[in-house]
N, C-alpha and C positions, 0 to 999 in steps of 0.2 A: 554733853557739851551744849546741846541745843537749849537746855534749861537755862543756862547762864545768859543767853542772848534774847530771852523773851522780854518784851517791853510792855506787856499788858499792865503790870503793876505800876509802872512809871506813868503811863497815860491815865490810869485810873486816879493816881494821886493828883495829877494836874487838874482833872475834872473835879475831884473832891475838895481841893483847896479853895476853888472859886465858888463853891456852892454856898447858899445861905446857911449860917450856923443853926444848929438844932437849939430851939429855945429851952429845952429841958436839960441840956448838957451843962455841967458845971463850968463856970467861967470865972476867970480872974484877969486882972490887968496884965500880968506877965504872959499869960496864955494868949490873950488877944494881940499883944505886941509881937509875940513870936510868930503868930499866923500872919500878921501884917507884913513883917519882914520877909517871911517865906514868899508871900505873894509878890512883893517887890523884886526879890531875887529871881523868881521864876520868870517874871516879865522881862527883866534885864537880860537874863540868859537867853531867852528866845529872841530878843532884839539883837543880841550879839551874833547868834547863829544865823539869823536872817541877813545881817550885815555882811558876814563873811561869805555866805552863799552868793549874795549879789556881787560882792567885790571880786570873787573868783570867776564868776560867769561873765562879767563885763570886760 
């Protein structure tokens, strides 16, 4: 059961998404747009979580 609640992979993904891309990796327009949308959605999710935390503490 403890294995299902480990968040190490999730936090690693957050760090990996915002790193500079590898110049030797294959790239296409679709792949770049997908990563851009993922970055936007992660930032919006974190803003929402912070908003709800502040709203419930105040």
